[in-house]
N, C-alpha and C positions, 0 to 999 in steps of 0.2 A: 214288303216281302209277302208273296202269296204262299200260303201253307197248303200243300197238297195232302192227300190222304196218307202217302208214304211218310212224309215228315211228321204229320199229326200222330200216326200210330207208333212211329219211332219214339216220339216224345212220351206218349202214353206208356209204352213198354219201359222206357227209361225211368219214369216216375214210379212205376210199379216195382221195378228192380230196386230202386232206392228204398222204397217202403219195405220190401221183403228183407233187405239187409238190416234196416232199423228194427223191425219186428223180431228178427232172429237175435239181434243184439239185446233187445229187451228181455227175451226169453232166457238168454244165456246169463243175464245179470239179475235174474229173479230173486236170488238169495244174497245179492251184494248189499251190504248195509248202506243206507242213504242214497241208493240209486233211484233216479227218477226216469220213468218211461218217456221216450221221445218218439215223435212221428212227424211227418210233413203233411201240411194241408194239400190235398190233391190239386185243387184249382190253382193255387199260387205256384206249386211245383211244376205243373204242366205249363203255365205261362212262362216260367223261367226256362224250361226246356225249349219251348217254341221260340221264345224271344232271343235267347242268348246262345243257342246251339247246345253246348254240352254243360252249361252251368246247372248246378243243382240248387234247389231251394234249401234254406237253412232249417234244420230240424228244430222243432219246438217241443217243449215239455208238455205232456198231457196233463190236463187239469181235472180230469174226471176220476182219477184213481183214488182208492182209499189207502192212506199211508199206514203201514204196519208199525209195530213196535220198534223195528230196526231202522225205520225211516224210508224203507223201500215201498214204492207205490205200484209195482208191477203185479198185475193179476194174470196168472198163467191162463186161466180160462178166457179172459178177454183177449189176450194176445193170440191164443189159438184161433179164436173166431176171426180176428183181424187177418191172421195169416191165411186162413181158409178163404175168406172173402177176397183178399188181394190175389191169391193164387187163381181163383175162379175168374176174376177180372182179367188177369194176365193171359190165361188160356183163351178166353173169349176174344181179346184183342189180337192175339197171335193167330187164332183161327180165322178171324175176319181178314187180317192182313195177308195170310197165306191164300185164302180163296180169292181175294180181290186181285192179287198179283197174278194168280193162275188165270183168272178171267181176262186180265189185261194182256197177258201173253197170248192167249187164245185169240183175242180180238185183233192182235197185231200180226198174226200169221197170215201169209197169203192164202187165198182160197185155191186149193189144188184143182178144182173143177173149172176155174176160170169164170165163174158167175159173179 
């Protein structure tokens, strides 16, 4: 199966949407005892999106967090940074996709002058 830029960026936006949901869940559970932060590796999640259509990668526990006294390893600062970076990447992908499709529509329009 050949992957065009529409399929590719659809997969990219799908992975970033999944990551945004997981990051929001991590932030919401920042005070929950024994909660462990989860995320998906971007590369494997994108491969799952492109290979299987709408399948999502399995979230994995983060291993870089410091565990607090209540057993929770969510760092609000780190989650905010992740959310910001993911949001910027999502905006960039959406902007590229919008501009590319606009350029494609312009290229497919017939030339009114007949040249």
